[in-house]
Backbone as CSV, one residue per row, in Angstrom:
resi,resn,N_x,N_y,N_z,CA_x,CA_y,CA_z,C_x,C_y,C_z
1,MET,-12.681,13.487,22.930,-11.980,12.531,22.105,-11.597,11.407,23.051
2,LEU,-11.631,10.212,22.536,-11.244,9.071,23.369,-9.649,8.956,23.279
3,ALA,-9.137,8.274,24.236,-7.614,8.059,24.258,-7.287,7.258,23.026
4,ALA,-6.166,7.479,22.389,-5.768,6.858,21.117,-5.821,5.325,21.172
5,SER,-5.475,4.721,22.320,-5.417,3.255,22.331,-6.802,2.693,22.681
6,SER,-7.811,3.529,23.031,-9.039,2.955,23.590,-10.259,3.133,22.603
7,TRP,-10.108,3.961,21.594,-11.317,4.272,20.786,-11.989,3.076,20.178
8,ARG,-11.211,2.144,19.782,-11.840,0.953,19.092,-12.184,-0.154,20.162
9,SER,-11.476,-0.289,21.283,-11.762,-1.277,22.272,-12.811,-0.741,23.333
10,SER,-13.110,0.439,23.146,-14.101,0.999,24.180,-15.367,0.217,24.182
11,THR,-16.012,0.199,25.397,-17.307,-0.459,25.520,-18.453,0.435,25.034
12,ALA,-18.056,1.662,24.594,-19.022,2.593,24.084,-19.668,1.978,22.830
13,SER,-20.962,2.292,22.578,-21.622,1.781,21.353,-20.993,2.458,20.145
14,SER,-21.243,1.817,19.005,-20.708,2.395,17.785,-21.255,3.854,17.565
15,THR,-22.465,4.073,17.970,-23.043,5.394,17.836,-22.228,6.403,18.639
16,LYS,-21.894,6.052,19.863,-21.122,6.900,20.654,-19.740,7.083,20.228
17,ARG,-19.252,6.221,19.421,-17.884,6.279,18.812,-17.941,7.062,17.420
18,GLY,-19.065,7.593,17.049,-19.196,8.465,15.887,-19.826,7.759,14.673
19,TYR,-20.201,6.489,14.883,-20.785,5.741,13.728,-22.347,5.701,13.812
20,GLY,-22.942,6.850,14.044,-24.349,6.912,14.160,-25.011,7.201,12.807
21,TYR,-26.150,7.807,12.876,-27.016,8.025,11.712,-26.311,8.934,10.736
22,ALA,-25.610,10.022,11.163,-24.873,10.926,10.340,-23.824,10.085,9.527
23,TRP,-23.105,9.253,10.221,-22.116,8.420,9.516,-22.723,7.512,8.542
24,GLN,-23.822,6.867,8.819,-24.464,5.925,7.941,-24.923,6.627,6.695
25,LYS,-25.377,7.848,6.845,-25.793,8.653,5.612,-24.612,9.030,4.802
26,ALA,-23.515,9.422,5.463,-22.317,9.841,4.729,-21.728,8.582,4.022
27,ARG,-21.693,7.485,4.761,-21.169,6.198,4.167,-21.905,5.852,2.905
28,VAL,-23.239,5.809,2.918,-23.959,5.424,1.740,-23.694,6.360,0.609
29,GLY,-23.645,7.697,0.869,-23.305,8.607,-0.152,-21.929,8.416,-0.774
30,TYR,-20.980,8.142,0.102,-19.598,7.933,-0.396,-19.499,6.702,-1.250
31,LEU,-20.124,5.602,-0.760,-20.161,4.380,-1.518,-20.845,4.514,-2.895
32,ARG,-21.807,5.300,-2.876,-22.552,5.605,-4.163,-21.615,6.313,-5.123
33,SER,-20.754,7.224,-4.639,-19.873,7.889,-5.514,-18.545,7.206,-5.806
34,HIS,-18.284,6.278,-4.838,-16.956,5.512,-4.994,-17.330,4.017,-4.754
35,PRO,-18.012,3.309,-5.714,-18.487,2.057,-5.517,-17.548,0.793,-5.468
36,PHE,-16.279,1.085,-5.907,-15.387,-0.020,-6.113,-14.242,0.031,-5.027
37,CYS,-13.845,-1.196,-4.555,-12.819,-1.353,-3.562,-11.403,-0.876,-4.268
38,VAL,-10.813,0.101,-3.542,-9.569,0.647,-4.063,-8.466,-0.454,-4.062
39,TYR,-8.510,-1.339,-3.096,-7.492,-2.381,-3.033,-7.763,-3.423,-4.193
40,CYS,-8.935,-3.742,-4.479,-9.228,-4.630,-5.630,-8.773,-3.926,-6.920
41,LEU,-9.021,-2.672,-7.078,-8.504,-2.027,-8.317,-7.027,-1.822,-8.494
42,ARG,-6.315,-2.170,-7.475,-4.800,-2.301,-7.594,-4.464,-3.461,-8.479
43,ASP,-5.250,-4.521,-8.508,-4.975,-5.701,-9.163,-4.944,-5.430,-10.622
44,PRO,-3.873,-5.772,-11.317,-3.848,-5.564,-12.827,-5.039,-5.996,-13.585
45,LEU,-5.722,-7.123,-13.067,-6.886,-7.544,-13.766,-8.023,-6.484,-13.969
46,TYR,-7.994,-5.491,-13.106,-8.967,-4.497,-13.074,-8.579,-3.163,-13.643
47,ALA,-7.354,-3.149,-14.286,-6.803,-1.985,-14.826,-7.807,-1.263,-15.856
48,ALA,-8.533,-2.088,-16.666,-9.373,-1.600,-17.701,-10.473,-0.832,-17.156
49,ILE,-10.945,-1.084,-15.949,-12.175,-0.491,-15.379,-11.936,0.678,-14.524
50,ARG,-10.698,0.947,-14.191,-10.315,1.981,-13.175,-10.958,3.325,-13.465
51,ASP,-11.058,3.710,-14.770,-11.516,5.094,-15.121,-12.961,4.945,-15.788
52,MET,-13.541,3.775,-15.747,-14.961,3.628,-16.326,-16.026,4.148,-15.339
53,ALA,-17.084,4.510,-15.984,-18.327,4.845,-15.164,-18.698,3.467,-14.530
54,PRO,-19.243,3.484,-13.334,-19.573,2.258,-12.602,-20.414,1.334,-13.500
55,SER,-21.457,1.782,-14.111,-22.314,0.901,-14.905,-21.528,0.277,-16.072
56,THR,-20.661,1.066,-16.669,-19.809,0.446,-17.713,-18.888,-0.612,-17.162
57,ALA,-18.272,-0.246,-16.056,-17.358,-1.148,-15.422,-17.981,-2.504,-15.055
58,ILE,-19.238,-2.413,-14.592,-19.970,-3.621,-14.126,-20.225,-4.477,-15.374
59,LEU,-20.563,-3.929,-16.482,-20.882,-4.650,-17.685,-19.652,-5.242,-18.195
60,HIS,-18.477,-4.451,-18.158,-17.132,-4.989,-18.644,-16.783,-6.186,-17.842
61,CYS,-16.905,-6.112,-16.458,-16.597,-7.309,-15.614,-17.454,-8.477,-16.079
62,ALA,-18.708,-8.296,-16.268,-19.541,-9.412,-16.746,-19.078,-9.966,-18.089
63,ASP,-18.752,-9.083,-19.006,-18.270,-9.513,-20.297,-17.065,-10.343,-20.238
64,VAL,-16.020,-10.073,-19.415,-14.809,-10.733,-19.282,-14.686,-11.757,-18.107
65,GLY,-15.820,-11.968,-17.498,-15.895,-12.940,-16.339,-15.191,-12.583,-15.165
66,LEU,-15.080,-11.334,-14.816,-14.469,-10.898,-13.493,-15.527,-10.607,-12.468
67,ALA,-15.209,-10.883,-11.261,-16.122,-10.413,-10.211,-16.077,-8.892,-10.149
68,VAL,-17.247,-8.331,-9.861,-17.271,-6.921,-9.762,-16.704,-6.487,-8.360
69,PRO,-15.750,-5.626,-8.387,-14.980,-5.281,-7.120,-15.796,-4.313,-6.257
70,MET,-17.038,-4.578,-5.872,-17.891,-3.741,-5.147,-17.292,-3.492,-3.644
71,ALA,-17.377,-2.291,-3.248,-17.012,-1.907,-1.928,-18.283,-1.997,-0.976
72,SER,-17.944,-2.243,0.223,-19.103,-2.305,1.235,-18.729,-1.490,2.488
73,VAL,-17.503,-1.017,2.601,-16.960,-0.361,3.748,-16.368,0.975,3.415
74,VAL,-16.603,2.026,4.140,-15.806,3.161,3.985,-14.820,3.180,5.109
75,ASP,-13.540,3.146,4.652,-12.374,2.957,5.628,-11.721,4.248,5.773
76,HIS,-11.225,4.492,6.999,-10.345,5.711,7.239,-8.916,5.352,6.889
77,ILE,-8.317,5.954,5.909,-6.994,5.674,5.416,-5.988,5.742,6.569
78,GLU,-6.065,6.897,7.276,-5.296,7.043,8.507,-6.230,6.853,9.664
79,PRO,-5.940,5.903,10.564,-6.922,5.587,11.701,-7.206,6.935,12.471
80,HIS,-8.452,7.161,12.687,-8.827,8.517,13.342,-8.601,8.383,14.841
81,ARG,-8.715,7.278,15.391,-8.652,7.046,16.885,-9.372,8.039,17.713
82,GLY,-10.581,8.275,17.210,-11.474,9.207,17.980,-11.429,10.588,17.637
83,ASP,-10.455,11.042,16.797,-10.344,12.396,16.326,-11.381,12.724,15.294
84,GLN,-12.459,13.498,15.807,-13.605,13.754,14.910,-13.255,14.549,13.643
85,ALA,-12.260,15.492,13.628,-11.892,16.177,12.380,-11.357,15.160,11.449
86,LEU,-10.447,14.274,11.848,-10.027,13.234,10.926,-11.113,12.228,10.520
87,PHE,-11.985,11.890,11.422,-13.040,10.963,11.137,-13.929,11.493,9.960
88,TRP,-14.234,12.808,10.015,-15.167,13.344,8.989,-14.414,13.903,7.825
89,ASN,-13.089,13.818,7.680,-12.346,14.256,6.571,-12.436,13.262,5.418
90,LYS,-13.218,13.706,4.464,-13.396,12.808,3.276,-12.175,12.466,2.506
91,ALA,-11.207,13.284,2.587,-9.927,12.925,1.908,-9.169,11.763,2.690
92,ASN,-9.718,11.477,3.800,-9.168,10.327,4.555,-10.002,9.044,4.405
93,TRP,-10.913,9.095,3.544,-11.833,7.902,3.300,-11.458,7.181,2.018
94,GLN,-11.634,5.889,2.154,-11.503,5.087,0.868,-12.545,3.923,0.971
95,SER,-13.009,3.508,-0.138,-13.945,2.392,-0.292,-13.213,1.003,-0.369
96,LEU,-13.676,0.128,0.538,-13.035,-1.249,0.500,-14.084,-2.248,0.499
97,CYS,-13.742,-3.434,-0.072,-14.739,-4.571,0.077,-14.438,-5.163,1.499
98,GLY,-15.311,-5.972,1.949,-15.248,-6.572,3.288,-13.946,-7.339,3.489
99,MET,-13.574,-8.108,2.450,-12.325,-8.914,2.558,-11.091,-8.067,2.792
100,HIS,-11.033,-7.050,1.998,-9.740,-6.179,2.127,-9.705,-5.432,3.414
101,HIS,-10.934,-4.961,3.859,-11.025,-4.218,5.148,-10.686,-5.104,6.348
102,SER,-11.173,-6.405,6.294,-11.017,-7.302,7.383,-9.610,-7.939,7.449
103,ALA,-8.999,-8.114,6.255,-7.767,-8.750,6.141,-6.514,-7.795,5.973
104,ASP,-6.445,-7.327,4.764,-5.273,-6.507,4.473,-5.150,-5.232,5.190
105,LYS,-6.177,-4.462,5.363,-6.210,-3.135,5.994,-5.881,-3.353,7.483
106,GLN,-6.459,-4.407,8.097,-6.196,-4.712,9.510,-4.671,-5.046,9.752
107,ARG,-4.213,-5.923,8.830,-2.787,-6.315,8.829,-1.918,-5.057,8.748
108,GLU,-2.170,-4.145,7.852,-1.321,-2.903,7.645,-1.440,-2.116,8.944
109,GLU,-2.586,-1.949,9.533,-2.632,-1.183,10.771,-1.940,-1.735,11.970
110,ALA,-1.967,-3.131,11.961,-1.196,-3.735,13.031,0.274,-3.595,12.898
111,ALA,0.768,-3.600,11.622,2.196,-3.461,11.343,2.650,-2.074,11.717
112,GLN,1.706,-1.037,11.458,2.087,0.351,11.779,2.108,0.490,13.333
113,ARG,1.182,-0.134,14.077,1.143,-0.001,15.501,2.403,-0.690,16.060
114,SER,2.870,-1.802,15.555,4.069,-2.376,16.040,5.290,-1.644,15.738
115,GLY,5.259,-0.755,14.690,6.334,0.057,14.334,6.369,1.358,14.976
116,GLU,5.350,1.766,15.763,5.249,3.042,16.400,6.135,3.047,17.610
């Protein structure tokens, strides 16, 4: 396991940090089962689609003129910091769109680090 402060800033490749072929397969499967960004779904505009099947939700969004809140990132809810058990724990995964992963989630993690 990498030191807690170095897992992300390491010069090791993403594959060496655990994001290799097995992760890519797991990521695709998770996004197939959880296609919508959980942060987007918090918005009251998307309340109607939260419990719909993905195909129905996509059609509903088109009918009412909403962007479909598709996820593209599988995020670790609790940062794993190199802990492989936490890395592979699917209960620690959530689907996010790129915008929420790059902005809101990073801001939350920075706030947690400054409070540690």
